[in-house]
C-alpha positions as CSV (number, residue, x, y, z in Angstrom):
1,M,118.3,107.9,67.7
2,K,117.3,108.1,71.4
3,N,119.3,106.9,74.3
4,N,118.3,103.5,75.8
5,P,115.4,104.2,78.1
6,K,115.5,103.3,81.8
7,I,113.0,100.7,82.9
8,S,111.5,100.8,86.4
9,V,110.4,97.3,87.4
10,I,108.3,97.5,90.5
11,T,107.7,94.4,92.7
12,I,105.0,94.4,95.4
13,V,105.4,91.7,98.1
14,Y,104.0,90.7,101.5
15,N,105.1,87.6,103.4
16,D,106.2,85.7,100.3
17,V,109.7,84.4,101.2
18,V,109.0,81.3,99.0
19,H,108.7,83.1,95.7
20,L,110.3,86.5,96.0
21,E,113.9,85.5,95.2
22,S,113.0,84.0,91.8
23,T,111.3,87.2,90.9
24,I,114.3,89.3,91.9
25,R,116.7,87.1,90.0
26,S,114.6,87.3,86.8
27,V,115.1,91.1,87.0
28,L,118.7,91.4,88.1
29,E,119.9,88.7,85.6
30,Q,118.6,90.8,82.7
31,T,121.4,91.7,80.2
32,Y,119.9,95.2,79.8
33,R,121.8,97.6,82.0
34,Y,119.3,100.5,82.4
35,I,117.0,99.1,85.1
36,D,115.7,100.8,88.1
37,Y,114.4,98.0,90.4
38,V,111.9,99.0,93.1
39,I,110.6,96.6,95.8
40,I,107.8,97.6,98.1
41,D,107.2,95.3,101.0
42,G,104.1,95.5,103.2
43,N,106.0,94.9,106.5
44,S,106.5,91.2,106.1
45,S,107.3,89.0,109.1
46,D,108.4,85.7,107.4
47,G,111.9,86.4,106.2
48,T,110.9,88.3,103.1
49,V,112.9,91.4,104.2
50,D,116.0,89.3,104.6
51,I,115.7,88.3,100.9
52,I,115.4,92.0,99.9
53,R,118.4,93.0,102.0
54,K,120.4,90.3,100.3
55,Y,120.0,92.2,97.0
56,S,119.7,95.7,98.4
57,N,122.9,97.1,96.8
58,K,121.4,96.2,93.4
59,L,118.1,97.9,93.9
60,G,117.1,101.5,93.0
61,Y,114.8,101.7,96.0
62,W,113.1,99.4,98.6
63,S,111.0,99.9,101.6
64,S,109.2,97.7,104.2
65,E,106.3,99.3,106.0
66,P,102.5,98.7,106.5
67,D,100.3,99.8,103.7
68,K,96.6,100.1,102.9
69,G,96.5,97.2,100.4
70,I,98.2,96.2,97.1
71,Y,97.3,99.3,95.2
72,D,98.5,101.6,97.9
73,A,101.8,99.7,97.7
74,M,101.8,100.1,93.9
75,N,101.3,103.8,94.3
76,K,104.4,103.9,96.6
77,G,106.3,102.1,93.9
78,L,105.2,104.6,91.3
79,N,106.3,107.5,93.5
80,A,109.7,105.8,94.0
81,A,110.3,104.9,90.3
82,T,112.7,107.0,88.2
83,G,112.6,105.2,84.9
84,D,111.2,106.2,81.5
85,Y,108.9,103.2,81.7
86,V,107.2,101.3,84.5
87,L,106.4,97.6,84.7
88,F,104.7,95.9,87.7
89,L,106.1,92.4,88.4
90,N,104.7,91.1,91.6
91,S,106.3,88.5,93.8
92,G,106.1,85.1,92.2
93,D,106.0,86.5,88.7
94,K,109.1,86.6,86.5
95,L,110.5,88.3,83.3
96,Y,110.3,85.5,80.8
97,H,114.0,85.4,79.8
98,A,117.3,87.2,80.5
99,N,117.5,89.0,77.2
100,L,113.9,90.3,77.2
101,L,114.6,94.0,78.1
102,S,117.6,94.1,75.8
103,E,115.4,92.8,72.9
104,L,112.6,95.3,73.7
105,F,114.5,98.5,74.5
106,E,118.1,98.3,73.3
107,N,118.9,100.9,70.6
108,P,115.4,102.3,70.2
109,G,114.3,104.4,67.3
110,D,113.7,108.1,67.2
111,Q,110.3,107.9,68.8
112,L,109.7,105.7,71.9
113,P,106.3,104.1,72.1
114,D,104.0,105.1,74.9
115,V,103.1,101.5,75.7
116,V,104.9,98.2,74.9
117,Y,102.9,95.0,75.5
118,G,103.1,91.3,74.9
119,E,101.9,87.8,75.9
120,T,102.0,86.1,79.2
121,M,103.0,82.5,80.2
122,I,101.1,81.0,83.2
123,I,103.3,79.0,85.5
124,A,102.7,76.7,88.4
125,E,104.1,76.8,91.9
126,D,107.1,74.7,90.9
127,G,107.9,77.0,88.0
128,S,106.7,74.7,85.3
129,E,104.8,76.2,82.4
130,I,101.0,75.7,82.3
131,G,100.5,77.5,79.0
132,L,99.8,80.9,77.5
133,R,97.2,83.1,79.1
134,R,93.7,82.2,77.8
135,L,93.1,85.8,76.7
136,K,95.5,86.5,73.8
137,A,96.9,90.0,73.4
138,P,95.3,91.7,70.4
139,D,97.6,92.5,67.4
140,A,96.6,96.2,67.8
141,L,95.7,97.4,71.3
142,T,93.7,100.5,72.1
143,W,91.6,101.5,75.1
144,K,88.5,100.3,73.3
145,S,90.0,96.8,73.1
146,L,89.6,96.4,76.9
147,K,85.8,96.5,76.5
148,D,86.2,92.7,76.1
149,G,88.1,92.4,79.4
150,M,91.7,92.5,80.4
151,L,93.2,91.3,77.2
152,V,96.7,92.1,78.2
153,C,98.1,91.0,81.6
154,H,99.2,93.8,83.9
155,Q,102.7,92.1,84.2
156,S,103.2,92.3,80.4
157,F,102.4,96.0,80.0
158,F,105.2,98.6,80.0
159,A,103.9,102.2,80.2
160,K,105.7,105.5,80.0
161,R,106.0,106.7,83.5
162,E,104.7,110.2,82.5
163,L,101.4,108.6,81.4
164,A,100.9,106.4,84.5
165,P,98.5,107.8,87.0
166,M,98.2,106.7,90.6
167,Y,96.0,103.6,91.2
168,N,92.4,104.4,92.2
169,L,92.2,103.1,95.8
170,N,88.4,102.9,95.5
171,Y,88.9,99.7,93.7
172,K,90.3,96.8,95.8
173,I,90.6,94.1,93.0
174,A,90.4,95.7,89.6
175,A,92.3,99.0,89.9
176,D,95.0,97.6,87.6
177,Y,92.3,97.3,84.8
178,E,91.3,100.9,85.3
179,W,94.9,102.0,85.4
180,M,95.6,100.4,82.0
181,L,92.5,101.9,80.5
182,A,93.6,105.4,81.7
183,I,97.0,105.0,80.2
184,L,95.7,103.6,76.9
185,K,93.3,106.5,76.5
186,K,96.3,108.9,76.6
187,A,98.7,106.7,74.6
188,V,99.4,107.5,70.9
189,I,102.1,104.9,70.0
190,I,101.2,101.4,71.3
191,H,103.6,98.7,70.3
192,N,102.9,94.9,70.4
193,C,106.4,93.3,70.9
194,H,105.0,89.8,69.8
195,Q,106.9,88.2,72.6
196,I,106.1,86.5,75.9
197,V,107.0,89.2,78.4
198,A,106.2,87.7,81.8
199,A,105.7,84.4,83.5
200,F,102.7,84.9,85.8
201,L,102.2,82.7,88.8
202,D,98.8,81.0,88.6
203,G,96.3,82.4,91.1
204,G,96.4,86.0,92.1
205,L,94.1,88.5,93.7
206,S,91.4,88.7,91.1
207,K,91.2,85.0,90.6
208,N,90.7,84.5,94.3
209,H,88.0,87.2,94.5
210,I,86.2,86.6,91.2
211,R,82.8,88.0,92.2
212,Q,84.2,91.3,93.5
213,S,86.5,91.6,90.6
214,L,83.6,91.3,88.1
215,K,81.6,93.9,90.0
216,E,84.5,96.3,89.9
217,R,85.3,95.7,86.3
218,F,81.6,96.3,85.4
219,S,81.7,99.6,87.2
220,I,84.9,100.6,85.4
221,M,83.5,99.6,82.0
222,V,80.3,101.7,82.6
223,H,82.5,104.7,83.5
224,Y,84.7,104.4,80.3
225,Y,82.2,102.9,77.8
226,G,78.7,103.8,79.1
227,W,75.8,101.8,80.3
228,M,74.3,100.5,77.1
229,P,77.6,99.4,75.4
230,T,78.7,97.6,78.6
231,I,75.4,95.7,79.0
232,F,75.3,94.8,75.3
233,N,78.9,93.6,75.4
234,H,78.2,91.4,78.5
235,L,75.2,89.9,76.6
236,L,77.5,89.0,73.7
237,I,80.1,87.5,76.1
238,G,77.3,85.4,77.6
239,L,76.1,84.2,74.2
240,R,79.6,83.2,73.2
241,F,80.0,81.3,76.4
242,F,76.6,79.5,75.9
243,N,77.7,78.7,72.3
244,F,81.0,77.2,73.7
245,L,79.0,75.0,76.1
246,L,76.7,73.9,73.3
247,I,79.5,73.0,70.9
248,N,81.4,71.1,73.6
249,K,78.2,69.5,75.0
250,R,78.9,70.7,78.5
251,F,75.2,70.5,79.6
């Protein structure tokens, strides 16, 4: 039986003094002991750094300096991480409950999975639950699953650190989608934990920049799946959406 793996949880933050502490507490209150918590701040000026300093003796690493965007900050987090697995939990998001990491990683078997994934709960500003993410995690996930979009939320996706590449800074919105695809292409053992992993604060970068996100994801899909399969799949998605409108008499 293998030793309990160390989990690097990486939080990216910039000027979010309102939400950061709840994110930090959701990590530090975990009953699992083998956590390397990394916080990368983008040189905040609103009191965020004071919150980080409050918990600094419980962190594996933290920094506060200017960066070139969220994925540059994530790359800094990857470089600082020392765990067997990495999970990105951005400011405002939370691990779903205090026993989560213990339930997922305590007393593992002889072979650790390359990826562990699960469901995501969407939460409002006040912390109340809106409901599960619309895209449900597939029972069996492979890199080909993501031809239908980002079926697993970035915040509910643990990956072995040795499989995790740096984020591609050519993408400003959808680099996390490409990052997950790159990991899944290399992964052999992919485990669905059948649990809610993260509470995700409604909104986010891609939701606020939908057009650019769609363009970047289309480019990534073409790279991984080819032109014709990508175009054909988009036509199917369009037909399914049209059928949804027809059934629900939305036009």
